[in-house]
C-alpha positions in Angstrom: -55.4 141.1 -49.9 -53.9 143.1 -52.8 -50.5 142.2 -54.1 -48.4 144.4 -56.4 -46.9 141.8 -58.7 -43.3 142.7 -59.5 -41.1 139.6 -59.4 -37.4 139.5 -58.6 -35.3 139.2 -61.7 -32.2 137.1 -62.3 -28.8 138.9 -61.8 -28.0 141.0 -64.9 -31.5 140.7 -66.3 -34.1 143.4 -66.7 -37.4 142.1 -65.4 -40.6 142.3 -67.3 -42.5 144.7 -65.0 -46.2 144.0 -64.5 -47.7 146.6 -62.3 -51.2 145.4 -61.9 -53.1 144.9 -58.6 -55.1 141.6 -58.3 -57.3 141.0 -55.3 -56.6 137.4 -54.4 -58.3 135.6 -51.4 -56.5 136.4 -48.1 -56.1 132.7 -47.2 -52.4 131.8 -47.1 -51.1 128.8 -49.0 -51.2 125.4 -47.3 -47.8 124.5 -45.7 -47.7 121.3 -47.8 -48.2 123.1 -51.1 -45.9 121.7 -53.9 -47.7 122.7 -57.1 -49.7 125.8 -58.0 -51.9 125.3 -61.0 -52.9 128.5 -62.9 -55.8 129.0 -65.2 -56.5 132.2 -67.1 -60.2 132.5 -68.0 -62.1 134.9 -70.2 -65.8 134.2 -70.7 -65.2 130.5 -70.0 -68.3 129.8 -67.8 -69.3 126.9 -70.1 -66.0 125.1 -70.2 -64.6 125.7 -66.7 -66.6 123.0 -64.8 -65.0 120.2 -66.9 -61.6 121.8 -66.5 -61.9 122.1 -62.7 -63.4 118.6 -62.4 -60.3 117.1 -64.1 -58.0 119.0 -61.7 -60.1 118.0 -58.7 -59.7 114.3 -59.4 -55.9 114.0 -59.8 -54.2 110.8 -58.8 -50.6 109.6 -58.3 -49.0 107.2 -60.8 -50.5 104.3 -58.9 -54.0 105.6 -59.5 -54.4 106.6 -55.8 -55.9 110.1 -55.1 -53.3 112.8 -55.0 -53.0 114.6 -51.7 -55.2 117.7 -52.1 -53.0 119.6 -49.7 -50.1 119.3 -52.2 -51.6 121.5 -54.9 -53.9 124.4 -55.4 -55.7 126.1 -58.3 -55.6 129.8 -59.1 -58.2 131.1 -61.7 -58.0 134.7 -63.0 -61.3 135.8 -64.6 -60.2 138.7 -66.7 -62.4 141.0 -68.7 -65.4 138.6 -68.5 -68.9 139.3 -69.6 -70.4 136.0 -68.2 -70.4 134.2 -64.9 -66.9 132.8 -65.1 -65.9 133.8 -61.5 -69.2 132.6 -60.1 -68.8 129.2 -61.7 -65.5 128.8 -60.0 -66.9 129.9 -56.6 -69.8 127.4 -57.0 -67.4 124.6 -57.8 -65.3 125.5 -54.8 -68.3 125.3 -52.5 -69.1 121.8 -53.7 -65.4 120.7 -53.3 -64.3 122.1 -49.9 -61.2 119.9 -49.8 -59.9 121.5 -53.0 -57.7 124.6 -52.6 -59.4 126.6 -55.4 -59.1 130.4 -55.6 -60.5 132.9 -58.1 -59.8 136.6 -58.6 -61.5 139.0 -61.0 -59.8 141.8 -62.9 -60.6 144.2 -65.7 -57.5 144.8 -67.7 -57.2 148.0 -69.9 -57.5 147.4 -73.7 -53.7 147.5 -74.2 -53.2 144.7 -71.6 -56.3 142.7 -72.1 -54.5 139.6 -73.6 -53.6 136.1 -72.4 -49.9 137.0 -72.0 -50.7 139.6 -69.3 -53.3 137.4 -67.6 -51.0 134.3 -67.5 -48.1 136.5 -66.2 -50.2 137.8 -63.3 -51.2 134.2 -62.4 -47.7 132.8 -62.7 -46.3 135.6 -60.5 -48.9 135.0 -57.8 -48.2 131.2 -58.0 -44.5 131.8 -57.7 -45.0 134.0 -54.7 -47.2 131.5 -52.9 -44.8 128.7 -53.6 -41.8 130.7 -52.3 -43.7 131.0 -49.0 -44.0 127.2 -48.7 -41.7 124.8 -50.6 -39.4 127.5 -52.2 -37.3 127.1 -55.3 -38.4 123.5 -55.9 -42.1 124.4 -56.2 -43.8 123.9 -59.5 -46.0 126.4 -61.4 -48.3 124.4 -63.7 -50.2 126.2 -66.4 -53.3 125.0 -68.3 -56.3 126.7 -70.0 -60.0 127.1 -69.2 -61.0 125.0 -72.2 -58.7 122.1 -71.4 -59.1 118.9 -69.4 -55.9 117.4 -67.9 -55.5 113.7 -67.5 -55.8 112.1 -64.0 -52.0 111.7 -63.6 -51.1 115.2 -65.1 -49.7 116.6 -61.9 -48.0 113.3 -60.9 -46.3 113.0 -64.3 -45.1 116.6 -64.1 -43.6 116.0 -60.7 -41.9 112.8 -61.9 -40.2 114.7 -64.7 -39.1 117.5 -62.4 -37.7 115.0 -59.9 -35.7 113.5 -62.8 -34.0 116.8 -63.4 -36.3 118.9 -65.7 -36.5 122.6 -65.1 -39.7 122.9 -67.2 -42.1 120.4 -68.7 -44.1 120.7 -71.9 -47.1 118.3 -72.0 -48.7 116.6 -75.0 -51.8 118.4 -76.1 -54.6 116.5 -77.9 -57.4 118.4 -79.6 -60.9 117.0 -78.9 -62.9 115.7 -81.9 -66.0 117.7 -82.6 -68.7 117.7 -85.4 -67.3 121.0 -86.5 -64.0 119.5 -87.5 -64.0 119.2 -91.3 -62.3 116.1 -92.7 -59.8 118.3 -94.6 -58.8 120.4 -91.6 -58.5 117.3 -89.4 -56.4 115.6 -92.1 -54.0 118.6 -92.2 -53.9 118.7 -88.4 -52.9 115.1 -88.2 -50.3 115.5 -90.9 -48.8 118.5 -89.2 -48.7 116.7 -85.9 -47.1 113.7 -87.5 -44.6 115.9 -89.2 -43.6 117.5 -85.9 -43.3 114.2 -84.1 -41.1 112.8 -86.9 -39.1 115.9 -86.8 -38.6 115.6 -83.1 -37.5 112.0 -83.6 -35.0 112.9 -86.3 -33.6 115.7 -84.2 -33.1 113.3 -81.3 -31.0 111.2 -83.7 -29.0 114.0 -85.2 -28.4 116.3 -82.2 -29.8 114.6 -79.1 -30.6 116.6 -76.0 -29.7 114.6 -72.8 -32.4 116.3 -70.9 -35.1 115.6 -73.5 -34.4 112.2 -75.0 -36.6 110.2 -77.3 -39.4 109.3 -76.9 -40.5 113.0 -76.7 -42.8 115.3 -78.5 -42.8 118.9 -79.7 -45.2 120.9 -77.7 -44.6 123.5 -74.9 -47.8 125.6 -74.8 -49.8 127.2 -72.1 -52.5 124.5 -72.1 -49.9 122.1 -70.5 -46.7 123.8 -69.4 -44.9 123.6 -66.0 -41.8 125.3 -64.7 -40.0 125.3 -61.3 -39.9 128.4 -59.2 -36.1 128.5 -59.5 -36.3 128.4 -63.3 -39.1 131.0 -63.4 -37.0 133.4 -61.4 -33.9 132.7 -63.4 -35.5 133.8 -66.7 -37.2 136.8 -65.2 -40.7 135.6 -65.4 -43.1 135.0 -68.2 -42.6 137.5 -71.1 -45.6 139.8 -71.4 -46.6 139.6 -75.1 -50.1 139.5 -76.6 -49.8 135.9 -77.8 -47.3 133.1 -78.0 -46.2 134.0 -74.5 -45.5 130.3 -73.8 -43.1 130.1 -76.8 -41.4 133.2 -75.6 -40.9 131.6 -72.1 -39.4 128.5 -73.7 -37.0 130.6 -75.7 -35.9 132.2 -72.5 -35.4 128.8 -71.0 -33.2 127.7 -73.9 -31.3 131.0 -73.7 -30.3 130.0 -70.2 -29.6 126.4 -71.1 -32.3 125.2 -68.7 -33.7 121.7 -69.1 -37.0 121.6 -71.0 -38.6 118.2 -71.2 -41.3 117.3 -73.7 -42.9 114.5 -71.8 -45.2 112.0 -73.5 -46.6 111.1 -70.1 -48.0 114.6 -69.4 -51.2 114.9 -71.4 -54.3 117.1 -71.8 -57.3 117.3 -74.0 -58.1 120.8 -75.3 -60.9 122.4 -77.3 -60.7 122.4 -81.1 -62.9 125.4 -81.5 -62.2 127.8 -84.4 -63.1 130.9 -82.4 -60.6 131.2 -79.6 -59.6 133.8 -77.0 -56.2 134.6 -78.4 -55.0 136.3 -81.6 -52.6 133.4 -82.5 -53.1 129.9 -81.2 -54.7 126.6 -82.0 -58.0 128.2 -83.0 -56.2 130.6 -85.4 -54.2 127.7 -86.9 -57.4 125.7 -87.5 -58.9 128.6 -89.3 -55.8 129.0 -91.4 -55.9 125.3 -92.4 -59.6 125.6 -93.2 -58.9 128.6 -95.5 -56.0 126.8 -97.2 -58.2 123.7 -97.8 -60.9 125.9 -99.4 -58.2 127.3 -101.7 -56.8 123.7 -102.4 -53.4 124.6 -101.0 -51.0 122.5 -99.0 -49.1 124.0 -96.0 -45.4 124.3 -96.6 -42.8 123.1 -94.0 -39.1 122.8 -93.8 -37.7 119.8 -95.7 -35.9 117.0 -94.0 -32.6 117.7 -95.8 -32.7 121.3 -94.5 -33.4 120.1 -91.0 -30.5 117.6 -91.0 -28.1 120.2 -92.3 -29.2 122.6 -89.5 -29.0 120.2 -86.7 -25.7 118.7 -87.9 -23.9 122.1 -87.9 -25.6 123.0 -84.6 -24.1 119.8 -83.0 -20.7 120.8 -84.3 -21.0 124.3 -82.9 -22.1 123.0 -79.5 -19.1 120.6 -79.4 -16.7 123.5 -80.2 -18.4 125.7 -77.6 -18.1 123.0 -75.0 -14.4 122.5 -75.8 -13.7 126.2 -75.2 -15.4 125.9 -71.7 -12.8 123.3 -70.8 -9.7 125.2 -71.8 -8.0 128.4 -70.4 -9.6 131.6 -71.7 -6.3 132.8 -73.3 -6.0 129.6 -75.4 -6.7 130.3 -79.1 -9.9 129.0 -80.5 -9.5 127.0 -83.7 -10.5 128.7 -87.0 -14.2 128.9 -87.4 -14.2 129.8 -91.1 -15.7 126.6 -92.4 -18.2 126.5 -89.5 -19.2 130.1 -90.1 -19.7 129.4 -93.8 -22.0 126.5 -92.9 -23.9 128.8 -90.5 -23.9 131.8 -92.9 -22.5 134.1 -90.3 -19.2 136.1 -90.2 -16.2 134.1 -89.0 -14.6 136.7 -86.7 -17.7 137.6 -84.7 -18.6 133.9 -84.4 -15.2 133.2 -82.9 -15.8 135.9 -80.3 -19.3 134.6 -79.5 -18.0 131.1 -79.0 -15.4 132.4 -76.6 -17.6 134.7 -74.5 -21.2 133.3 -74.7 -22.0 132.1 -71.1 -24.5 129.6 -72.5 -24.9 127.7 -75.7 -28.5 129.0 -75.9 -27.1 132.6 -76.1 -24.6 131.5 -78.8 -27.3 129.8 -80.9 -29.6 132.7 -80.6 -26.8 135.0 -81.8 -26.4 132.7 -84.9 -30.1 132.7 -85.7 -30.2 136.5 -85.4 -27.0 137.3 -87.4 -27.1 134.6 -90.1 -27.5 135.9 -93.7 -31.0 136.8 -94.7 -31.0 134.5 -97.6 -30.2 131.5 -95.3 -33.6 129.8 -95.3 -34.6 126.2 -95.0 -35.9 124.5 -98.1 -39.6 124.2 -98.1 -41.8 121.4 -99.2 -45.4 120.2 -98.8 -46.5 118.2 -95.8 -47.1 114.9 -97.6 -43.6 115.0 -99.2 -42.0 116.0 -96.0 -43.6 113.1 -94.1 -42.1 110.6 -96.6 -38.7 112.3 -96.5 -38.6 112.3 -92.7 -39.5 108.7 -92.4 -36.7 107.8 -94.9 -34.1 110.0 -93.0 -35.0 108.4 -89.7 -34.6 104.9 -91.2 -31.2 106.0 -92.5 -30.0 107.4 -89.2 -31.2 104.3 -87.3 -29.4 102.1 -89.8 -26.2 104.0 -89.2 -26.7 103.6 -85.5 -27.3 99.9 -85.9 -24.3 99.4 -88.2 -22.1 101.3 -85.8 -23.3 99.1 -82.9 -22.7 96.0 -85.0 -19.1 97.0 -85.8 -18.4 97.4 -82.1 -19.9 94.1 -81.1 -18.0 90.8 -81.0 -19.0 88.3 -83.6 -19.2 85.3 -81.4 -22.1 82.9 -81.6 -23.5 84.1 -78.3 -23.9 87.7 -79.7 -24.6 87.0 -83.4 -28.4 86.7 -82.6 -28.4 90.5 -81.8 -27.6 91.3 -85.4 -30.1 88.9 -86.9 -32.7 90.4 -89.3 -35.8 91.6 -87.4 -33.9 92.5 -84.3 -33.5 96.2 -83.5 -30.9 97.6 -81.1 -33.3 100.3 -80.0 -37.1 100.3 -80.1 -38.6 102.6 -82.8 -42.0 104.3 -82.7 -44.5 101.6 -83.0 -47.7 101.9 -85.1 -48.9 104.8 -87.2 -47.8 108.2 -85.8 -51.0 109.7 -87.2 -53.1 107.3 -85.2 -51.4 108.4 -82.0 -52.9 111.8 -82.6 -56.5 110.7 -82.3 
């Protein structure tokens, strides 16, 4: 049965129109369907068996087999020159209890990219879920060179049940003999930097929907979104690469709740020759090139990040205050705040008054801030040391503030003794957690 994929857009939004016919199997979705897993695949006959095997053996959080009727798998074999589709069909024959569907398509050169393929898949998953569970259904995305953990789907469901509109899972690269020591070292340092950065951000400008512990990834290899949120943002943006990042930007623009869950995990290929123009494989090649040139990657310094998140928190507080007061009431002067943000004060005041979401307001700031406003850059090794020091400072402030609010009786004095921490910190080496 052929479906013309053209999803409904949220009110006031112009949809990303994808007019492409895909012949999906005529079998209707199971009435108990809750999650539709989508897998774009281009010449992945070699990797798909392991990917599908991991999805076929999903369990709940008590390690009991997950009800196979509650989820399905949609694979789109696009522009393939190998037996990708036949591999899926063969796997389905050997796993009759698994709802596994595959479709083949030959996209024109201008559309032959992962953004278009993933959009076609997510639209079909959304349509099928709307025919069963409706707005609460979950579209879960992974890649054909990725193996999800046994509790991947159960952990996603838990986060959605807790209030998340979308869930980014932790992505670990597999270790291979092709990984050079220098590239792997840079990869570990970069991941450690991003985890420390996420920790510091949670201390400076915490997100109630994405509290620590959390991570930093929201990529197609492990990304889930509810049907309601998918419709609200108008679907997956159709771009040649980084379509997952574009989707998450749309989520932030609408102030939807994006959870970076440490419990949702996958293992993905660390190959240097990937299927997309910009992705992990591209990044690995870049790090290899830089290591040959004996250059260190540059990242934003901790001081620049603290300054950014501090002023963002102040802007959010002011925006929230305006939502709680009559529209005609004057907004306090934004001159100092505008100077910190490097945007004009008058337009900023208007944006604070009329932006329907904080995400839209912050996007306006990032678009209109002065060109010279850039974060200070430093090397990865220096940034790691700086971030660790800043996290320690922020946690000390938190502990000192807590101590000041506590009674000093004998019964509570033990809480403030050396070695006792009010909140648990990240235990062990962050770099080791990347292995």
